[in-house]
C-alpha positions as CSV (number, residue, x, y, z in Angstrom):
1,M,12.1,16.2,3.0
2,R,11.3,12.6,3.7
3,A,13.3,12.6,6.9
4,D,11.5,15.7,8.2
5,I,8.1,14.2,7.4
6,A,8.9,10.9,9.1
7,Y,10.1,12.7,12.3
8,D,8.6,15.3,14.5
9,W,11.4,17.5,15.8
10,N,9.1,19.9,17.6
11,F,7.5,17.3,19.9
12,S,9.2,16.0,23.0
13,I,8.7,13.2,25.5
14,D,7.6,15.8,28.0
15,D,4.9,17.0,25.6
16,L,3.7,13.4,25.2
17,A,3.6,13.0,29.0
18,L,1.5,16.2,29.3
19,D,-0.9,15.2,26.6
20,T,-1.4,11.7,28.1
21,F,-2.1,13.3,31.5
22,L,-4.6,15.8,30.1
23,Y,-6.4,13.5,27.7
24,K,-6.0,10.3,29.8
25,D,-5.8,8.3,26.6
26,D,-3.1,5.8,27.7
27,H,-5.7,2.9,27.7
28,L,-7.4,3.7,24.4
29,H,-6.8,2.0,21.1
30,E,-3.8,3.3,19.2
31,F,-5.9,5.0,16.5
32,S,-8.0,6.9,19.2
33,K,-5.1,8.5,20.9
34,K,-4.3,12.2,20.4
35,N,-0.7,11.3,19.3
36,A,-1.5,8.3,17.2
37,R,0.7,9.6,14.5
38,F,3.8,8.4,16.4
39,R,5.2,4.9,16.2
40,T,3.7,2.2,18.3
41,G,5.0,2.5,21.8
42,F,5.3,6.3,21.8
43,T,1.6,7.2,21.3
44,S,1.2,7.8,25.0
45,Y,3.3,8.2,28.1
46,P,3.2,5.6,30.9
47,M,0.8,6.7,33.7
48,P,0.8,5.3,37.3
49,P,-1.6,2.4,37.5
50,N,-4.8,2.8,39.5
51,E,-7.0,0.2,41.2
52,S,-8.7,-0.7,37.9
53,D,-5.5,-1.3,35.9
54,T,-4.0,-4.7,35.3
55,Q,-0.5,-3.3,35.0
56,T,1.7,-3.7,38.0
57,R,3.7,-0.9,39.7
58,D,6.9,-2.6,38.6
59,D,5.9,-2.8,35.0
60,Y,4.9,0.9,35.0
61,E,8.2,2.0,36.5
62,Q,10.1,-0.1,34.0
63,D,8.2,1.5,31.1
64,A,8.6,5.0,32.5
65,L,12.3,4.4,32.8
66,Q,12.6,3.6,29.1
67,F,10.9,6.9,28.2
68,E,13.1,8.8,30.6
69,I,16.2,7.4,29.1
70,R,14.9,8.1,25.6
71,S,14.2,11.7,26.4
72,K,17.8,12.3,27.5
73,Y,19.5,11.1,24.3
74,V,17.2,12.0,21.4
75,D,14.9,14.9,20.7
76,G,11.7,14.4,18.9
77,I,9.7,11.3,18.0
78,H,9.4,9.1,14.9
79,V,6.2,9.4,13.0
80,N,4.7,6.0,11.9
81,A,4.6,4.8,8.3
82,T,0.9,5.5,7.7
83,Y,1.0,9.1,8.7
84,T,4.3,9.6,6.8
85,T,2.7,8.1,3.7
86,I,-0.4,10.4,4.1
87,A,2.0,13.4,4.1
88,H,3.7,12.1,1.0
89,Y,0.4,11.6,-0.9
90,W,-0.9,15.0,0.3
91,L,2.2,16.7,-1.1
92,I,2.1,14.8,-4.4
93,K,-1.6,15.8,-4.8
94,Q,-0.7,19.4,-4.2
95,F,2.1,19.4,-6.7
96,I,0.5,17.3,-9.5
97,K,-2.8,18.8,-10.7
98,S,-4.4,15.7,-12.2
99,K,-8.1,14.9,-12.7
100,E,-7.6,11.2,-12.4
101,W,-5.4,9.0,-10.2
102,R,-4.2,5.4,-10.5
103,I,-2.4,4.1,-7.5
104,V,-0.6,0.7,-7.5
105,T,0.7,-1.0,-4.4
106,D,1.7,-4.5,-3.2
107,E,-1.0,-4.5,-0.4
108,D,1.1,-2.3,1.8
109,N,-1.3,-1.4,4.6
110,S,0.2,2.1,5.1
111,I,-0.1,2.9,1.4
112,L,-3.7,1.6,1.2
113,A,-4.8,3.6,4.3
114,A,-3.1,6.7,3.2
115,A,-4.4,6.6,-0.4
116,Q,-7.9,6.0,0.7
117,R,-7.8,9.0,3.1
118,V,-6.0,11.5,0.8
119,F,-8.0,10.6,-2.3
120,A,-11.3,9.9,-0.5
121,E,-13.3,12.5,-2.5
122,D,-11.7,11.5,-5.8
123,I,-12.6,7.8,-5.0
124,K,-16.2,8.8,-4.3
125,R,-16.3,10.5,-7.7
126,F,-14.6,7.4,-9.4
127,D,-11.7,9.6,-10.4
128,A,-9.2,7.7,-8.3
129,H,-8.6,4.0,-8.1
130,V,-6.3,1.9,-5.9
131,F,-4.9,-1.3,-7.4
132,I,-3.1,-4.1,-5.7
133,S,-0.3,-6.0,-7.6
134,K,1.1,-9.1,-5.8
135,I,4.1,-11.2,-6.8
136,D,5.7,-14.2,-5.3
137,K,9.1,-12.8,-4.2
138,E,10.5,-16.3,-3.4
139,K,9.9,-17.5,-7.0
140,S,13.1,-18.6,-8.8
141,T,14.3,-17.1,-12.0
142,S,13.8,-20.4,-13.9
143,K,10.2,-20.7,-12.6
144,S,9.5,-17.1,-13.7
145,L,10.8,-17.8,-17.2
146,T,8.7,-21.0,-17.4
147,E,5.6,-19.0,-16.5
148,Y,6.5,-16.3,-19.0
149,A,6.5,-18.8,-21.8
150,E,3.4,-20.5,-20.4
151,A,1.5,-17.2,-20.4
152,K,2.1,-16.7,-24.1
153,E,1.0,-20.3,-24.8
154,I,-2.2,-19.9,-22.9
155,L,-3.1,-16.7,-24.8
156,F,-2.4,-18.2,-28.2
157,D,-4.3,-21.5,-27.4
158,W,-7.2,-19.4,-26.2
159,A,-7.2,-17.3,-29.4
160,E,-7.0,-20.4,-31.6
161,A,-9.9,-22.1,-29.8
162,R,-12.0,-19.0,-30.6
163,D,-10.7,-18.6,-34.1
164,I,-9.1,-15.2,-33.2
165,K,-6.5,-14.2,-35.7
166,I,-4.8,-11.5,-33.6
167,R,-1.2,-12.3,-32.7
168,G,-0.3,-9.3,-30.6
169,L,0.0,-10.4,-27.0
170,R,-1.4,-7.2,-25.4
171,E,-4.4,-7.2,-27.7
172,L,-5.0,-10.9,-26.9
173,A,-4.6,-10.2,-23.2
174,V,-7.3,-7.5,-23.4
175,L,-9.8,-9.8,-25.1
176,Y,-8.8,-12.7,-22.7
177,M,-9.4,-10.6,-19.6
178,S,-12.6,-9.1,-21.0
179,E,-14.0,-12.6,-21.1
180,Q,-12.8,-13.4,-17.6
181,L,-14.3,-10.2,-16.2
182,K,-17.8,-11.2,-17.3
183,T,-17.9,-13.6,-14.3
184,H,-15.0,-12.2,-12.1
185,K,-16.0,-9.5,-9.6
186,F,-13.8,-7.4,-7.4
187,Y,-16.7,-6.2,-5.3
188,E,-19.7,-7.9,-3.8
189,L,-22.8,-7.0,-1.8
190,A,-22.3,-6.3,1.8
191,F,-24.4,-8.0,4.6
192,D,-27.1,-5.3,4.3
193,G,-27.7,-6.4,0.7
194,V,-27.5,-2.8,-0.6
195,N,-23.9,-1.5,-0.3
196,L,-20.9,-2.9,-2.0
197,K,-17.7,-4.1,-0.2
198,W,-14.3,-5.2,-1.4
199,A,-14.4,-8.9,-2.2
200,N,-10.6,-9.5,-1.8
201,N,-10.8,-11.5,-5.0
202,P,-7.7,-11.0,-7.2
203,I,-7.3,-12.1,-10.8
204,I,-4.2,-13.5,-12.4
205,H,-2.6,-11.0,-14.8
206,P,-2.4,-12.7,-18.2
207,L,0.9,-11.2,-19.2
208,A,3.6,-12.8,-17.1
209,S,7.1,-11.2,-17.0
210,K,10.5,-12.8,-17.3
211,D,11.5,-11.5,-13.8
212,T,8.5,-12.4,-11.7
213,G,6.4,-14.8,-13.8
214,F,2.6,-14.6,-13.1
215,H,1.3,-12.0,-10.6
216,T,-2.2,-11.2,-9.4
217,V,-4.2,-8.0,-9.7
218,D,-6.9,-6.7,-7.5
219,C,-8.8,-3.4,-7.1
220,K,-9.5,-1.9,-3.7
221,T,-12.0,0.7,-5.2
222,D,-15.2,0.2,-7.1
223,V,-14.6,-0.2,-10.8
224,S,-18.1,-1.5,-11.7
225,S,-18.9,1.7,-13.7
226,Y,-16.2,1.1,-16.3
227,E,-17.1,-0.4,-19.7
228,S,-16.0,-3.9,-20.5
229,E,-13.3,-2.6,-22.8
230,E,-11.8,0.0,-20.5
231,L,-11.3,-2.1,-17.3
232,P,-9.1,-4.8,-18.9
233,K,-6.8,-2.1,-20.3
234,M,-6.5,-0.5,-16.9
235,L,-5.8,-3.9,-15.2
236,L,-3.1,-4.8,-17.8
237,D,-1.2,-1.6,-16.7
238,V,-1.1,-2.8,-13.1
239,N,2.4,-4.1,-12.5
240,H,5.7,-3.3,-10.8
241,N,7.6,-2.2,-13.9
242,S,7.9,1.5,-13.1
243,T,9.0,0.9,-9.5
244,D,11.4,-1.8,-10.5
245,A,12.9,0.5,-13.1
246,F,13.2,3.3,-10.6
247,I,14.9,1.0,-8.0
248,Q,17.3,-0.3,-10.6
249,L,18.2,3.3,-11.6
250,I,19.0,4.1,-8.0
251,R,21.1,1.0,-7.7
252,R,23.1,1.9,-10.8
253,R,23.7,5.4,-9.5
254,I,24.8,4.2,-6.1
255,S,27.1,1.6,-7.7
256,T,28.7,4.4,-9.8
257,L,29.3,6.5,-6.7
258,K,30.9,3.5,-4.9
259,K,33.2,3.0,-7.8
260,K,34.2,6.7,-7.9
261,C,34.8,6.6,-4.1
262,T,37.1,3.6,-4.3
């Protein structure tokens, strides 16, 4: 299914050439073209340059030759990542009848764009929220373990300074983040002084992991309507644990298949 979504088998280079000729969109921005769903470089067909073009005749002929060669060997055209992700999210939304949605990404632009389009109405009703979880992929294992121990020490020291007797890390993390969110804002006023805009202001997740150490959490949607106790609990659940577990499961199954084949 994923392969079919990411590739349009029913659209040919000849169709692309006809659309470009009819709509004359070869000089428009990528997102404004009729066939913007295709990968960069295949959203329009090369057209002969006119007097207003900066492209030379030689450049045009070279580009046209590449398309001609492509049309002889492979049918269809690849669909770009954003449109593929939109299709995935649309299908998921049809299959899973949920009243609320929580989407976590690592600031992947295709996922962010797709989620905000497919769940646009849900986001307006505050029923869907898009969170960003970022980790340092170049961090060493020893550094991650050090930060894991440091995170626990920070929480215990913070609780001791405030005479809090709770020892559960998650409970302490909720209280710790609740205090931080009194001054930390994910959204700010736009230039018009009325509307809100994303501040691109992540916060450090108080519970570091042994594998990745500290990571930051941000929210691309407006969460200002949530109570001071609800938002910290939501943010604490923003991590890579589920995707990491899924990837490890796939790796184990592939490894098993490799062993059986050998």
